Each structure stands twice: as C-alpha cells, then as structure tokens.
C-alpha positions as CSV (number, residue, x, y, z in Angstrom):
1,M,48.1,-10.5,29.8
2,A,47.4,-6.9,28.7
3,R,48.4,-4.2,31.1
4,R,48.1,-0.6,30.2
5,P,50.8,1.7,31.5
6,D,50.1,3.7,34.6
7,H,48.0,6.8,33.8
8,E,50.7,9.0,35.4
9,L,53.3,7.7,32.9
10,T,53.9,9.8,29.9
11,A,55.9,8.7,26.9
12,S,57.5,10.7,24.1
13,V,59.8,9.7,21.3
14,R,62.6,12.2,21.1
15,P,64.1,13.5,17.8
16,D,67.1,11.2,18.3
17,G,64.7,8.2,18.1
18,Y,64.9,7.4,21.8
19,L,61.7,6.9,23.9
20,E,61.6,8.8,27.1
21,L,59.2,7.6,29.8
22,F,58.4,10.0,32.7
23,C,56.4,9.1,35.8
24,R,54.8,12.2,37.3
25,R,54.2,10.3,40.6
26,T,57.8,9.5,41.2
27,G,59.5,12.1,39.0
28,K,61.7,9.4,37.5
29,R,62.7,9.4,33.8
30,H,64.0,6.6,31.7
31,R,65.3,6.7,28.1
32,C,65.0,3.6,26.0
33,G,67.1,2.9,22.9
34,P,65.7,1.9,19.6
35,R,64.8,-1.6,20.7
36,G,62.8,-0.4,23.7
37,T,61.2,2.3,21.6
38,T,60.2,-0.4,19.1
39,M,58.7,-2.6,21.8
40,W,56.7,0.4,23.3
41,L,55.3,1.4,20.0
42,A,54.3,-2.2,19.1
43,L,52.7,-2.7,22.5
44,Q,50.8,0.6,22.0
45,R,49.6,-0.5,18.5
46,G,48.7,-4.0,19.8
47,D,46.5,-2.7,22.7
48,W,49.2,-3.6,25.2
49,Q,49.1,-7.3,24.3
50,P,52.6,-8.7,24.3
51,E,51.6,-11.5,21.8
52,L,50.4,-9.0,19.2
53,A,53.4,-6.8,19.7
54,A,55.7,-9.7,19.3
55,D,54.0,-10.8,16.2
56,E,54.3,-7.4,14.7
57,I,58.0,-7.1,15.5
58,A,58.7,-10.7,14.4
59,A,57.0,-10.1,11.0
60,R,59.2,-7.1,10.3
61,S,62.5,-8.5,11.6
62,G,62.1,-12.1,10.6
63,V,62.7,-13.6,14.1
64,D,60.8,-16.0,16.3
65,P,57.7,-14.3,17.9
66,D,58.1,-16.3,21.1
67,S,61.6,-15.0,21.6
68,I,60.5,-11.4,21.1
69,R,57.5,-11.9,23.4
70,C,59.9,-13.0,26.2
71,D,61.9,-9.9,25.6
72,I,58.8,-7.7,25.7
73,E,57.5,-9.3,28.9
74,A,60.9,-8.9,30.6
75,W,61.2,-5.3,29.5
76,A,57.7,-4.5,30.7
77,S,58.2,-6.3,34.0
78,H,61.3,-4.2,34.7
79,F,59.2,-1.0,34.4
80,R,56.4,-2.4,36.6
81,E,58.9,-3.2,39.3
82,V,60.6,0.2,39.1
83,A,57.2,2.0,39.3
84,E,56.1,0.1,42.5
C-alpha cells in the first residue's frame, strides 16, 4: 500500500550520505544510514510503493525483492509509529 510521508516531514541527504528526516510538527529529527537512505530514495522514485522500491533495490543488489520489501515495510512502519 502506498503511503506518502506526512506533508510536515522534510527530508534531506547530508553530504556524508546520511538521510535526515525532520518533522516540523513534533520537532523530531532522525538520521538514517546508507541503507535507510537507499530505501527512502527508492520509495520516492517508486511513488511510495514498497513493491516498486524493493524491485529497484533488489535489481541493483542481487537480493530477493520479497526480503527487501519486508525490510522497507518495517522501516516505514517504524516512522509512522514514531510520528503518531
């Protein structure tokens, strides 16, 4: 299921390659390592569809897309829970 991020969430990739998410509503920041950054960018390119993001990452890394999709869904779920 596609779920776009909260409109109050801003994302930026820092020069060190880490993604920084900032929620204006809560004032919370979170830095993601390279794996989280890769998932965020793939989700963004795939119109927030975990399946499309997983296919993209799997094609580049040679791993099972189902495994990646589970990781993406768990990662995204964590951020939804924190934001609520």
